[in-house]
Backbone of each chain as ProteinMPNN parsed JSONL, in Angstrom:
{"seq_chain_A": "XXXXXXXXXXXXXXXXXXXXXXXXXXXXXXXXXXXXXXXXXXXXXXXXXXXXXXXXXXXXXXXXXXXXXX", "coords_chain_A": {"N_chain_A": [[40.884, 41.076, 41.078], [40.671, 41.42, 38.103], [43.323, 41.135, 37.705], [44.151, 38.467, 38.577], [42.696, 37.072, 36.841], [43.985, 37.854, 34.48], [46.608, 37.084, 34.779], [46.17, 34.621, 35.273], [45.582, 33.691, 32.423], [47.878, 34.593, 31.242], [49.682, 33.065, 31.893], [48.379, 30.602, 31.133], [48.974, 31.129, 28.543], [51.698, 30.925, 28.336], [52.218, 28.412, 28.761], [51.682, 27.065, 26.747], [52.704, 27.717, 24.617], [55.383, 27.07, 24.72], [56.892, 28.37, 27.192], [57.213, 30.833, 26.436], [56.106, 34.181, 25.733], [53.401, 34.575, 23.928], [52.671, 35.003, 20.558], [51.235, 37.7, 18.406], [49.341, 39.361, 16.057], [49.891, 37.927, 13.736], [51.033, 37.441, 10.712], [51.33, 36.265, 7.199], [54.08, 35.793, 6.141], [55.044, 35.595, 9.047], [53.633, 33.079, 9.47], [54.738, 31.396, 7.431], [57.46, 31.595, 8.46], [57.543, 30.299, 10.903], [56.372, 27.77, 10.197], [58.746, 26.858, 9.098], [60.365, 26.717, 11.372], [59.322, 24.921, 12.68], [59.552, 22.931, 11.14], [62.518, 22.804, 11.514], [62.894, 21.967, 14.069], [60.96, 20.826, 15.304], [58.809, 21.79, 17.208], [56.872, 24.382, 16.943], [57.521, 27.13, 18.037], [60.09, 26.501, 18.462], [63.522, 27.529, 18.707], [66.565, 27.689, 17.022], [70.134, 28.199, 16.861], [71.891, 26.772, 14.89], [74.277, 26.548, 12.185], [74.05, 25.153, 9.867], [71.592, 23.194, 8.213], [69.691, 19.888, 9.525], [69.954, 16.928, 7.928], [67.896, 16.022, 5.407], [65.813, 18.183, 5.622], [65.858, 19.846, 3.342], [64.084, 18.559, 1.928], [61.571, 18.511, 3.398], [59.622, 19.959, 2.685], [56.294, 20.856, 2.591], [53.805, 20.417, -0.095], [50.743, 21.875, -0.42], [47.792, 20.265, -1.131], [45.221, 20.127, -3.185], [41.96, 19.137, -4.132], [40.836, 19.075, -7.845], [38.465, 21.258, -9.065], [35.558, 20.516, -10.956]], "CA_chain_A": [[40.108, 40.101, 40.025], [41.22, 41.186, 36.695], [44.785, 40.944, 37.669], [44.167, 37.314, 39.088], [42.646, 36.2, 35.835], [45.039, 37.938, 33.631], [47.944, 36.46, 35.299], [46.472, 33.135, 34.799], [45.602, 33.665, 31.254], [49.003, 34.731, 30.497], [50.677, 31.781, 32.278], [48.26, 29.23, 30.39], [49.686, 31.042, 27.319], [52.997, 31.047, 28.177], [52.668, 26.703, 28.771], [51.098, 26.424, 25.108], [53.729, 28.274, 23.528], [56.705, 26.61, 25.443], [57.334, 29.388, 28.239], [57.52, 32.119, 26.032], [54.999, 35.002, 25.271], [52.482, 34.311, 22.968], [52.706, 35.866, 19.368], [50.166, 38.155, 18.186], [49.493, 40.021, 14.853], [50.898, 36.693, 12.815], [50.815, 37.707, 9.078], [51.826, 35.05, 6.208], [55.62, 35.843, 6.618], [55.219, 34.842, 10.294], [53.318, 31.67, 9.212], [55.849, 30.596, 6.765], [58.791, 31.462, 9.35], [56.784, 29.536, 12.074], [56.511, 26.595, 9.76], [59.724, 26.452, 9.057], [60.882, 26.75, 12.624], [58.591, 23.493, 13.032], [60.185, 21.746, 10.301], [63.633, 22.699, 11.711], [63.406, 22.127, 15.595], [60.036, 19.776, 15.585], [58.309, 22.692, 17.926], [56.163, 25.478, 16.71], [58.058, 28.139, 18.661], [61.432, 26.401, 18.582], [64.265, 28.152, 17.739], [68.141, 26.989, 17.129], [71.093, 28.928, 15.725], [72.918, 26.494, 14.141], [74.781, 27.249, 10.638], [73.448, 24.239, 8.358], [70.089, 22.501, 8.422], [69.764, 18.801, 9.629], [69.801, 16.03, 6.736], [66.26, 16.156, 4.704], [65.473, 19.514, 5.755], [65.627, 20.666, 2.113], [63.203, 17.798, 1.248], [60.6, 18.476, 4.247], [58.607, 21.19, 2.903], [55.254, 20.058, 2.102], [52.922, 21.009, -0.874], [49.444, 21.686, 0.1], [47.233, 19.536, -2.162], [43.476, 20.013, -3.268], [41.359, 18.264, -5.277], [40.501, 20.077, -8.461], [37.067, 21.488, -9.265], [35.111, 20.069, -12.229]], "C_chain_A": [[40.771, 39.966, 38.992], [42.691, 40.72, 36.586], [44.95, 39.591, 37.517], [43.993, 36.647, 37.187], [43.912, 36.702, 34.255], [46.501, 37.206, 33.722], [47.9, 35.039, 34.854], [46.345, 32.858, 33.529], [47.076, 33.788, 30.672], [50.047, 33.432, 30.9], [49.992, 30.725, 31.37], [48.881, 29.366, 28.869], [50.897, 30.716, 27.179], [53.368, 29.233, 28.557], [52.488, 26.507, 27.456], [52.377, 26.981, 24.448], [55.28, 27.974, 24.078], [57.571, 27.533, 26.295], [57.933, 30.532, 27.568], [56.209, 33.366, 25.528], [54.498, 34.344, 24.131], [52.493, 35.376, 21.795], [51.403, 36.357, 18.935], [50.333, 38.767, 16.752], [50.272, 39.205, 13.867], [50.21, 37.061, 11.557], [51.376, 36.315, 8.32], [53.315, 34.839, 6.578], [55.943, 35.065, 7.865], [54.675, 33.322, 10.362], [54.337, 30.875, 8.677], [56.902, 30.576, 7.616], [58.446, 30.636, 10.174], [56.944, 28.137, 11.347], [57.572, 25.911, 9.423], [60.908, 26.253, 10.128], [60.695, 25.12, 12.936], [59.288, 22.475, 12.388], [61.955, 21.596, 10.615], [63.594, 21.882, 13.087], [62.094, 20.944, 15.804], [59.114, 20.547, 16.761], [57.805, 23.958, 17.088], [56.982, 26.685, 16.841], [59.538, 27.609, 18.876], [62.363, 27.088, 18.248], [65.768, 27.545, 17.851], [69.08, 28.044, 16.382], [72.026, 28.316, 14.933], [73.098, 26.833, 12.48], [73.811, 26.407, 9.983], [72.741, 23.611, 9.292], [70.383, 20.898, 8.564], [69.537, 18.225, 8.061], [68.568, 15.692, 6.679], [65.531, 17.315, 5.051], [64.98, 20.289, 4.551], [64.123, 19.873, 1.522], [61.774, 17.736, 2.221], [59.547, 19.325, 3.805], [57.542, 21.026, 1.995], [54.346, 20.647, 1.071], [51.604, 20.537, -0.558], [48.545, 21.447, -1.421], [45.803, 19.85, -2.248], [42.834, 19.651, -4.403], [40.599, 19.299, -6.282], [38.965, 20.437, -8.628], [36.697, 21.341, -10.481], [33.9, 20.555, -12.544]], "O_chain_A": [[41.388, 38.948, 38.679], [43.173, 40.09, 35.644], [45.679, 39.192, 36.609], [44.824, 36.028, 36.522], [44.412, 35.998, 33.378], [47.258, 36.891, 32.804], [48.791, 34.357, 34.348], [46.895, 31.815, 33.176], [47.406, 33.112, 29.697], [50.988, 33.011, 30.227], [50.74, 29.934, 30.796], [49.207, 28.438, 28.129], [51.326, 30.257, 26.121], [54.524, 28.815, 28.618], [53.231, 25.67, 26.944], [52.927, 26.256, 23.618], [56.22, 28.712, 23.783], [58.797, 27.525, 26.183], [58.933, 31.125, 27.973], [55.364, 32.889, 24.769], [55.194, 33.599, 23.44], [52.33, 36.562, 22.08], [50.439, 35.597, 19.031], [51.453, 38.687, 16.248], [51.201, 39.701, 13.23], [48.991, 36.99, 11.396], [51.821, 35.389, 8.998], [53.706, 33.864, 7.219], [56.779, 34.164, 7.927], [55.148, 32.484, 11.131], [54.797, 29.875, 9.23], [57.461, 29.48, 7.655], [59.397, 29.863, 10.29], [57.672, 27.326, 11.92], [57.606, 24.681, 9.379], [62.03, 25.798, 9.905], [61.553, 24.315, 13.298], [59.593, 21.386, 12.876], [62.632, 20.665, 10.18], [64.453, 21.001, 13.127], [62.396, 20.072, 16.619], [58.54, 19.676, 17.414], [58.733, 24.522, 16.508], [57.189, 27.325, 15.81], [60.248, 28.372, 19.531], [62.137, 27.497, 17.109], [66.046, 26.911, 18.869], [68.696, 28.639, 15.375], [72.882, 28.954, 14.321], [72.221, 27.272, 11.736], [72.775, 26.911, 9.549], [72.908, 23.429, 10.498], [71.257, 20.466, 7.812], [69.051, 18.908, 7.161], [68.008, 15.136, 7.624], [64.381, 17.306, 4.613], [64.06, 21.107, 4.551], [63.265, 20.447, 0.851], [60.89, 16.964, 1.85], [58.555, 19.44, 4.525], [57.725, 21.036, 0.778], [53.996, 21.746, 1.503], [51.244, 19.367, -0.428], [48.579, 22.133, -2.442], [45.191, 19.8, -1.181], [43.227, 19.894, -5.544], [39.886, 20.197, -5.834], [38.234, 19.572, -8.146], [37.365, 21.951, -11.316], [33.376, 20.258, -13.618]]}, "seq_chain_B": "XXXXXXXXXXXXXXXXXXXXXXXXXXXXXXXXXXXXXXXXXXXXXXXXXXXXXXXXXXXXXXXXXXXXXXXXXXXXXXXXXXXXXXXXXXXXXXXXXXXXXXXXXXXXXXXXXXXXXXXXXXXXXXXXXXXXXXXXXXXXXXXXXXXXXXXXXXXXXX", "coords_chain_B": {"N_chain_B": [[44.568, 27.172, -11.899], [47.45, 25.683, -11.065], [48.483, 27.925, -10.501], [47.75, 29.434, -7.966], [47.492, 30.207, -4.38], [46.701, 27.276, -2.669], [43.279, 26.745, -1.131], [41.477, 24.905, -0.267], [42.91, 23.05, 0.858], [43.13, 19.525, 2.022], [45.16, 17.918, 2.61], [48.553, 17.1, 2.558], [51.231, 16.982, 0.678], [54.36, 15.517, 0.645], [57.427, 15.669, -1.298], [59.947, 13.065, -1.505], [61.936, 13.383, -3.368], [65.387, 13.586, -4.107], [67.466, 16.658, -5.382], [68.632, 16.59, -8.757], [71.604, 15.016, -9.101], [73.358, 16.628, -10.914], [72.975, 19.15, -9.911], [74.847, 21.402, -7.922], [75.384, 20.605, -4.678], [74.254, 22.454, -1.942], [74.176, 22.699, 1.585], [71.56, 23.445, 3.371], [70.657, 26.569, 5.359], [70.562, 26.644, 8.866], [69.377, 28.035, 10.947], [66.508, 29.202, 12.657], [63.678, 31.222, 12.997], [64.467, 33.428, 14.819], [66.944, 33.785, 15.415], [67.674, 34.421, 12.575], [66.41, 36.505, 12.211], [67.833, 38.584, 13.708], [70.452, 38.398, 13.148], [70.42, 39.217, 10.425], [70.558, 42.046, 9.419], [73.564, 41.916, 9.394], [74.103, 39.909, 7.702], [73.077, 41.197, 5.568], [74.91, 43.525, 4.993], [77.454, 41.897, 4.478], [76.371, 40.497, 2.213], [75.214, 41.897, 0.31], [75.734, 42.138, -2.485], [75.361, 39.575, -3.466], [72.659, 39.01, -2.704], [71.475, 41.018, -4.251], [71.83, 40.55, -6.869], [70.255, 37.987, -6.927], [67.828, 38.732, -6.384], [67.365, 40.19, -8.502], [67.383, 38.386, -10.729], [65.363, 36.847, -10.133], [63.148, 38.77, -10.499], [63.543, 39.417, -13.099], [63.021, 37.111, -14.378], [60.142, 36.249, -14.907], [58.383, 34.522, -13.486], [59.782, 32.204, -13.977], [61.648, 31.824, -11.842], [62.251, 29.932, -9.871], [63.389, 27.912, -11.082], [65.448, 28.743, -12.778], [67.041, 30.511, -11.227], [68.645, 29.17, -9.416], [71.425, 29.213, -9.224], [72.452, 31.594, -8.426], [70.739, 31.509, -5.827], [72.212, 29.905, -4.598], [74.764, 31.037, -4.304], [73.599, 33.044, -2.427], [72.772, 31.197, -0.331], [75.361, 30.346, 0.558], [76.994, 32.775, 1.176], [75.199, 33.635, 3.377], [75.132, 31.569, 5.224], [78.153, 31.651, 5.882], [78.319, 34.237, 7.136], [76.641, 33.694, 9.698], [78.167, 31.744, 10.748], [80.438, 32.88, 11.496], [79.658, 34.792, 13.105], [78.486, 33.086, 14.978], [80.763, 31.921, 15.986], [82.273, 34.274, 16.967], [80.672, 36.022, 18.675], [78.805, 34.843, 20.076], [77.256, 34.718, 22.83], [76.231, 37.337, 23.07], [74.79, 37.132, 21.056], [72.833, 35.183, 21.189], [71.261, 36.211, 23.243], [70.338, 38.456, 22.149], [68.483, 37.288, 20.172], [67.176, 35.451, 22.169], [65.67, 37.613, 23.28], [64.275, 38.617, 21.306], [62.607, 36.679, 20.603], [60.952, 36.325, 22.768], [59.129, 38.629, 22.243], [57.547, 38.748, 20.44], [59.109, 39.128, 17.933], [60.123, 41.572, 17.647], [61.936, 44.308, 16.785], [62.598, 46.697, 18.227], [62.042, 46.141, 20.68], [63.864, 45.367, 21.807], [66.429, 46.419, 22.287], [68.502, 46.911, 23.964], [69.579, 44.611, 24.235], [70.467, 44.641, 21.532], [72.562, 46.65, 21.24], [75.301, 45.83, 22.61], [75.611, 43.807, 20.742], [75.588, 44.698, 18.329], [78.038, 46.047, 18.739], [80.01, 43.955, 19.169], [80.05, 42.451, 16.895], [81.003, 44.635, 15.218], [83.333, 44.933, 15.976], [84.544, 42.426, 15.759], [83.887, 41.435, 13.384], [83.682, 43.297, 11.614], [81.497, 44.44, 10.555], [78.807, 46.329, 9.876], [75.443, 47.626, 11.445], [72.856, 48.627, 8.678], [70.497, 50.379, 8.156], [68.627, 50.245, 4.925], [67.467, 52.727, 2.928], [67.023, 54.264, 4.754], [66.249, 57.945, 6.146], [68.552, 60.463, 5.525], [69.563, 62.709, 6.882], [68.477, 61.864, 9.598], [68.665, 60.297, 13.056], [69.376, 56.903, 12.803], [66.944, 54.595, 13.503], [67.681, 52.327, 15.089], [69.625, 53.558, 16.039], [68.615, 55.525, 18.461], [68.142, 56.994, 21.568], [65.606, 56.431, 22.886], [63.01, 54.417, 22.697], [60.047, 55.048, 21.155], [57.731, 52.771, 20.976], [58.137, 50.985, 22.264], [57.517, 48.297, 24.936], [58.528, 48.537, 27.724], [61.142, 50.277, 29.823], [63.126, 49.167, 30.568], [64.124, 47.356, 28.583], [64.699, 48.884, 26.472]], "CA_chain_B": [[45.321, 26.16, -11.602], [48.612, 25.93, -9.691], [48.971, 29.55, -9.883], [47.308, 30.13, -6.665], [47.772, 29.29, -3.072], [45.541, 26.385, -2.198], [42.361, 27.466, -0.296], [40.779, 24.163, 0.654], [43.522, 21.673, 1.331], [42.986, 18.572, 3.465], [46.146, 16.72, 2.257], [49.915, 17.773, 2.316], [52.441, 15.923, 0.016], [55.889, 15.458, 1.041], [58.002, 14.801, -1.958], [61.199, 13.152, -0.653], [62.53, 13.02, -4.436], [66.135, 14.644, -3.793], [67.635, 17.107, -6.409], [69.419, 15.891, -9.395], [73.316, 15.086, -8.903], [73.859, 17.841, -11.77], [72.929, 20.6, -9.501], [75.598, 21.181, -6.721], [74.348, 20.551, -3.341], [74.949, 23.477, -0.773], [73.34, 22.445, 2.959], [70.556, 24.637, 3.834], [70.87, 27.464, 6.714], [69.817, 25.682, 9.962], [68.828, 28.844, 11.85], [65.459, 29.498, 12.567], [63.12, 32.825, 12.392], [64.713, 34.483, 15.518], [68.248, 33.82, 15.051], [68.198, 34.998, 11.442], [66.302, 38.065, 12.1], [68.684, 39.006, 14.632], [71.688, 38.398, 11.995], [69.655, 39.916, 8.955], [71.391, 42.799, 9.064], [74.927, 41.673, 9.204], [73.895, 39.19, 6.629], [72.62, 42.026, 4.371], [75.908, 44.225, 5.149], [78.077, 41.353, 3.92], [76.192, 39.548, 1.038], [74.276, 42.76, -0.379], [75.662, 42.063, -3.834], [74.511, 38.438, -3.774], [71.452, 39.414, -2.437], [70.638, 42.038, -5.119], [71.842, 39.655, -7.921], [69.379, 36.918, -6.876], [66.683, 39.21, -6.693], [67.168, 40.908, -10.163], [67.371, 37.297, -11.082], [64.301, 36.535, -9.766], [62.29, 39.949, -11.093], [63.527, 39.488, -14.732], [62.531, 35.792, -14.852], [59.115, 36.19, -15.127], [57.803, 33.227, -13.054], [60.436, 31.031, -13.918], [62.719, 31.713, -11.182], [63.041, 28.713, -9.036], [64.635, 26.927, -11.788], [66.607, 29.465, -13.425], [67.884, 31.112, -10.355], [69.132, 28.261, -8.477], [72.889, 29.442, -9.236], [72.598, 32.846, -7.663], [70.489, 31.238, -4.546], [73.222, 29.089, -3.998], [75.563, 32.152, -3.796], [73.002, 33.624, -0.897], [73.174, 30.846, 0.965], [76.7, 30.131, 1.283], [77.08, 33.621, 1.949], [74.567, 33.667, 4.527], [76.201, 30.563, 5.841], [79.391, 32.094, 6.289], [78.096, 35.185, 8.321], [75.992, 33.172, 10.741], [79.239, 31.219, 11.023], [81.538, 33.673, 12.028], [78.786, 35.355, 14.269], [78.383, 31.969, 16.011], [82.29, 32.082, 16.538], [82.995, 35.445, 17.937], [80.061, 36.633, 19.537], [77.647, 33.814, 20.565], [76.666, 34.79, 23.982], [75.455, 38.46, 22.676], [73.784, 36.655, 19.566], [71.873, 34.309, 21.828], [70.628, 36.851, 24.223], [69.484, 39.047, 21.641], [67.224, 36.529, 19.622], [66.087, 34.921, 22.925], [64.759, 38.458, 23.644], [63.202, 38.902, 20.304], [61.435, 35.414, 20.629], [59.833, 36.543, 23.671], [58.271, 39.742, 22.322], [57.093, 38.634, 18.64], [59.922, 39.334, 17.044], [59.945, 43.081, 17.23], [63.129, 44.501, 16.957], [62.368, 47.827, 19.266], [61.723, 45.984, 22.404], [65.124, 44.139, 22.5], [67.45, 47.534, 21.819], [69.17, 47.06, 25.0], [70.563, 43.59, 23.662], [70.995, 44.519, 20.48], [73.982, 47.543, 21.01], [76.277, 45.106, 22.518], [75.556, 42.708, 19.851], [76.352, 45.308, 17.346], [79.207, 46.527, 18.982], [80.769, 42.757, 19.132], [80.221, 42.034, 15.456], [81.58, 45.312, 14.027], [84.626, 44.648, 16.419], [85.342, 41.404, 15.105], [83.622, 41.071, 11.967], [83.773, 44.713, 10.818], [79.994, 44.319, 9.842], [78.117, 47.21, 10.38], [73.966, 47.198, 10.464], [72.789, 50.003, 8.269], [68.909, 50.338, 7.405], [68.787, 50.69, 3.654], [66.445, 53.502, 2.993], [66.737, 55.51, 6.015], [66.841, 59.091, 5.498], [70.112, 60.429, 6.175], [69.372, 63.823, 7.98], [67.904, 61.804, 10.985], [69.452, 59.306, 13.483], [68.493, 55.687, 12.417], [65.649, 54.27, 14.917], [68.317, 51.512, 16.076], [70.649, 54.218, 17.238], [68.164, 56.275, 18.914], [68.049, 56.298, 23.096], [64.287, 56.476, 23.631], [62.477, 53.702, 21.662], [58.728, 55.012, 21.81], [56.893, 51.935, 21.099], [58.765, 49.878, 23.332], [56.671, 48.358, 26.556], [59.397, 48.925, 29.165], [62.263, 51.248, 29.665], [64.25, 48.446, 31.011], [64.339, 46.886, 27.551], [65.108, 49.784, 25.419]], "C_chain_B": [[46.324, 25.857, -10.275], [48.775, 27.049, -9.495], [48.647, 30.426, -9.03], [47.503, 29.506, -5.725], [46.45, 28.459, -2.923], [44.639, 26.932, -1.045], [41.705, 26.01, 0.747], [41.512, 22.86, 0.914], [43.342, 20.811, 2.467], [44.165, 17.52, 3.581], [47.433, 17.509, 2.325], [50.561, 16.717, 1.578], [53.646, 16.202, -0.465], [56.635, 14.929, 0.188], [59.468, 14.637, -1.719], [62.095, 12.823, -2.5], [63.629, 13.982, -4.276], [66.521, 15.136, -5.369], [68.7, 16.456, -7.152], [71.116, 15.999, -9.053], [73.792, 16.09, -9.888], [73.704, 19.185, -11.045], [74.062, 20.506, -7.928], [74.909, 21.408, -5.596], [75.3, 21.593, -2.143], [73.867, 23.014, 0.313], [72.7, 23.843, 3.05], [70.795, 25.56, 5.092], [70.219, 26.431, 7.742], [69.298, 26.689, 11.214], [67.32, 29.12, 11.435], [64.945, 31.046, 12.864], [64.087, 33.719, 13.348], [66.234, 34.854, 15.231], [68.485, 34.607, 13.564], [67.781, 36.504, 11.1], [67.339, 38.911, 12.748], [70.082, 39.288, 14.031], [71.182, 39.039, 10.568], [70.619, 40.895, 8.472], [72.885, 43.06, 8.773], [75.104, 40.706, 7.823], [73.714, 40.478, 5.405], [74.093, 43.182, 4.141], [76.842, 43.496, 4.341], [77.818, 40.947, 2.544], [75.109, 40.556, 0.133], [74.613, 42.609, -1.832], [75.093, 40.672, -4.203], [73.237, 38.409, -3.853], [70.669, 39.988, -3.733], [70.807, 41.231, -6.605], [70.426, 38.395, -8.082], [67.955, 37.418, -6.82], [66.137, 39.999, -7.98], [66.824, 39.527, -10.876], [65.672, 36.798, -11.227], [62.962, 37.524, -10.466], [62.23, 39.8, -12.555], [62.916, 37.885, -15.135], [61.153, 35.353, -15.22], [58.284, 35.014, -14.836], [58.573, 32.255, -13.225], [61.84, 30.86, -13.012], [63.001, 30.84, -10.51], [63.552, 27.626, -9.754], [65.606, 27.932, -12.548], [67.352, 30.307, -12.359], [68.809, 30.317, -9.453], [70.566, 28.92, -8.373], [73.046, 30.724, -8.161], [71.875, 32.399, -6.151], [71.575, 30.336, -3.958], [74.62, 29.755, -3.208], [75.264, 32.58, -2.662], [73.339, 32.802, 0.027], [74.294, 30.133, 1.558], [77.041, 31.145, 2.0], [76.549, 34.087, 3.367], [75.119, 32.59, 5.68], [77.251, 31.078, 6.544], [79.354, 33.518, 7.461], [77.582, 34.638, 9.451], [77.234, 32.148, 11.385], [80.123, 32.017, 11.947], [80.897, 34.483, 13.493], [78.739, 34.228, 15.517], [79.952, 31.77, 16.707], [82.636, 33.19, 17.584], [81.777, 36.256, 18.889], [78.743, 36.303, 20.071], [76.78, 34.064, 21.7], [75.733, 35.983, 23.63], [74.341, 38.33, 21.942], [72.61, 36.05, 20.074], [70.936, 35.023, 22.529], [69.549, 37.728, 23.453], [68.295, 38.424, 20.951], [66.55, 36.041, 20.642], [65.049, 36.256, 23.248], [63.856, 38.511, 22.696], [62.366, 37.741, 20.038], [60.197, 35.791, 21.313], [59.114, 37.7, 23.329], [58.302, 40.02, 20.885], [57.886, 39.042, 17.721], [60.097, 40.44, 16.656], [61.081, 43.433, 17.574], [63.295, 45.755, 18.292], [62.172, 47.459, 20.364], [63.467, 45.27, 22.569], [66.545, 45.218, 22.054], [68.921, 47.187, 22.626], [70.143, 45.724, 24.822], [71.3, 43.486, 22.501], [72.278, 45.465, 20.324], [74.884, 46.762, 21.544], [76.27, 43.987, 21.203], [76.417, 43.366, 18.482], [77.919, 45.943, 17.293], [80.686, 45.564, 18.919], [81.105, 42.551, 17.571], [80.963, 43.2, 14.715], [83.124, 45.156, 14.973], [85.38, 43.721, 15.701], [85.257, 40.95, 13.976], [83.721, 42.167, 10.762], [82.426, 44.599, 9.871], [79.235, 45.464, 10.649], [76.481, 47.418, 10.425], [73.689, 48.658, 9.987], [71.263, 49.914, 8.004], [68.831, 51.089, 6.086], [67.532, 51.745, 3.719], [66.156, 54.413, 3.784], [66.924, 56.929, 5.586], [67.979, 59.681, 6.494], [70.193, 61.742, 7.037], [68.785, 63.452, 9.64], [68.717, 60.746, 11.546], [68.596, 58.16, 13.355], [67.956, 55.282, 13.823], [66.628, 53.252, 15.588], [69.6, 52.187, 16.823], [69.999, 55.287, 18.245], [68.115, 56.051, 20.725], [66.383, 56.042, 23.115], [63.49, 55.685, 22.52], [60.808, 54.041, 21.886], [57.645, 54.053, 21.521], [57.229, 50.465, 21.985], [57.919, 49.558, 24.743], [57.193, 48.537, 27.469], [60.326, 49.626, 28.832], [63.169, 50.226, 29.627], [64.653, 47.97, 29.79], [64.806, 47.438, 26.423], [66.544, 49.887, 25.263]], "O_chain_B": [[46.111, 25.812, -9.063], [49.203, 27.424, -8.403], [48.91, 31.628, -8.997], [47.713, 28.298, -5.83], [45.325, 28.943, -3.048], [45.159, 27.513, -0.092], [41.518, 25.994, 1.963], [40.942, 21.793, 1.142], [43.376, 21.185, 3.639], [44.204, 16.562, 4.353], [47.303, 18.715, 2.115], [50.383, 15.55, 1.926], [54.017, 16.809, -1.47], [56.857, 13.736, 0.397], [60.232, 15.602, -1.689], [62.882, 11.877, -2.548], [63.295, 15.167, -4.258], [66.181, 14.505, -6.37], [69.592, 15.844, -6.566], [71.682, 17.06, -8.791], [74.92, 16.472, -9.578], [74.22, 20.211, -11.489], [73.964, 19.631, -7.069], [73.999, 22.228, -5.472], [76.447, 21.521, -1.704], [72.696, 22.949, -0.06], [73.174, 24.964, 2.863], [71.281, 24.885, 6.001], [69.457, 25.53, 7.392], [68.884, 26.228, 12.278], [66.923, 29.241, 10.276], [65.758, 31.967, 12.948], [64.552, 34.729, 12.821], [66.64, 35.966, 14.896], [69.451, 35.362, 13.452], [68.259, 37.342, 10.335], [67.644, 39.975, 12.211], [70.758, 40.26, 14.366], [72.035, 39.243, 9.704], [71.331, 40.775, 7.475], [73.37, 44.012, 8.161], [76.066, 40.775, 7.058], [74.395, 40.435, 4.38], [74.228, 43.628, 3.002], [77.263, 44.155, 3.39], [78.718, 40.97, 1.705], [74.288, 40.051, -0.633], [73.696, 42.986, -2.562], [74.379, 40.592, -5.203], [72.62, 37.922, -4.8], [69.586, 39.587, -4.16], [69.893, 41.33, -7.424], [69.832, 38.074, -9.111], [67.005, 36.704, -7.14], [65.001, 40.308, -8.34], [65.888, 39.594, -11.672], [65.033, 36.491, -12.234], [61.935, 36.987, -10.881], [61.206, 39.978, -13.214], [62.398, 37.675, -16.231], [60.953, 34.266, -15.763], [57.567, 34.505, -15.698], [58.217, 31.222, -12.659], [62.793, 30.12, -13.256], [64.218, 30.733, -10.36], [64.05, 26.613, -9.262], [66.71, 27.465, -12.829], [68.397, 30.821, -12.758], [69.685, 30.885, -8.8], [70.867, 29.185, -7.209], [73.774, 30.659, -7.171], [72.426, 32.934, -5.189], [71.641, 30.161, -2.742], [75.256, 29.406, -2.214], [76.116, 32.662, -1.777], [73.979, 33.13, 1.026], [74.323, 29.517, 2.624], [77.376, 30.997, 3.175], [77.174, 34.693, 4.238], [75.45, 32.893, 6.826], [77.29, 30.973, 7.77], [80.162, 33.726, 8.366], [78.1, 35.124, 10.457], [77.129, 31.831, 12.57], [80.412, 31.657, 13.088], [81.468, 34.688, 14.564], [78.916, 34.471, 16.711], [80.116, 31.487, 17.894], [83.128, 33.048, 18.703], [82.118, 37.054, 19.762], [77.84, 37.065, 20.417], [75.612, 33.681, 21.637], [74.528, 35.814, 23.818], [73.293, 38.974, 21.975], [71.503, 36.266, 19.581], [69.78, 34.601, 22.526], [68.365, 37.841, 23.768], [67.184, 38.934, 21.092], [65.33, 36.006, 20.478], [63.847, 36.072, 23.442], [62.665, 38.47, 23.006], [61.43, 37.849, 19.246], [59.022, 35.736, 20.951], [58.272, 37.952, 24.191], [58.78, 40.965, 20.257], [57.409, 39.345, 16.628], [60.253, 40.634, 15.451], [61.488, 43.003, 18.654], [64.109, 45.591, 19.201], [62.085, 48.317, 21.243], [63.932, 44.763, 23.589], [67.557, 44.735, 21.546], [70.055, 47.182, 22.147], [71.313, 45.751, 25.206], [72.268, 42.769, 22.252], [73.059, 45.199, 19.411], [75.826, 46.879, 20.761], [77.34, 43.431, 20.957], [77.37, 42.913, 17.849], [78.67, 46.212, 16.355], [81.848, 45.933, 18.748], [82.25, 42.501, 17.123], [81.539, 42.91, 13.667], [84.113, 45.358, 14.268], [86.465, 43.915, 15.153], [86.103, 40.245, 13.425], [83.801, 42.035, 9.541], [82.428, 44.675, 8.642], [79.106, 45.465, 11.874], [76.033, 47.385, 9.279], [74.081, 49.665, 10.576], [71.049, 48.869, 7.39], [68.935, 52.314, 6.034], [66.653, 51.554, 4.56], [65.26, 55.249, 3.664], [67.732, 57.148, 4.683], [68.221, 59.484, 7.685], [71.009, 61.72, 7.959], [68.655, 64.241, 10.575], [69.489, 60.178, 10.774], [67.4, 58.18, 13.647], [68.411, 55.565, 14.931], [66.47, 53.231, 16.808], [70.316, 51.745, 17.722], [70.807, 55.958, 18.887], [68.05, 54.89, 21.129], [66.194, 54.936, 23.621], [63.305, 56.262, 21.449], [60.231, 53.366, 22.738], [56.521, 54.464, 21.81], [56.685, 49.378, 22.182], [57.69, 50.46, 25.549], [56.449, 48.777, 28.421], [60.553, 49.768, 27.631], [64.031, 50.249, 28.748], [65.872, 48.127, 29.718], [65.26, 46.784, 25.484], [67.02, 50.622, 24.399]]}, "name": "protein", "num_of_chains": 2, "seq": "XXXXXXXXXXXXXXXXXXXXXXXXXXXXXXXXXXXXXXXXXXXXXXXXXXXXXXXXXXXXXXXXXXXXXXXXXXXXXXXXXXXXXXXXXXXXXXXXXXXXXXXXXXXXXXXXXXXXXXXXXXXXXXXXXXXXXXXXXXXXXXXXXXXXXXXXXXXXXXXXXXXXXXXXXXXXXXXXXXXXXXXXXXXXXXXXXXXXXXXXXXXXXXXXXXXXXXXXXXXXXXXXXXXX"}
């Protein structure tokens, strides 16, 4: 019973994560690195081992904008 | 003002203005998190001087490090790119197996020692770079050389 639901949940998580196990205990460093991976590959869990970044990578880092409080 | 992280942001702004031409252009590293983690100790072995220089510059610049330490940062990028290129050329298969294992295991190095050992051996033979953990006590075996990893999930991947 538990085995079936555990297996089904882990299969769903693997499908959501591109065939890999889900990440847990993700801290700000990991979030920053996963955002960088998304900018490099287009997927949050995508990985690549190219040496040089694609053109335009150095300009794709976004500023988070918020309205000022007055 | 802009000195703290934004808390309530609803929009992002992507500024596509490139750097001025007076700054030499160095291409950014194209590896994502798992290959970088896998190669990190080798980058540290070769690029220790440049990395220490950059960190010292950032510490001493009192908040202005983004603009004042560009030169040291270019050296760091070039050195790390050279390490990654050499590892790609000589040990690509062991490197790929190691970082694919890391990607599957929440980027935890102790789950993937089984693939780390052939990678370390190959890099040491071809590139003469040895992985050393800085600050490890010298009277014990370093963690990456121990036979039994106490936190690994399974024996097969140790």
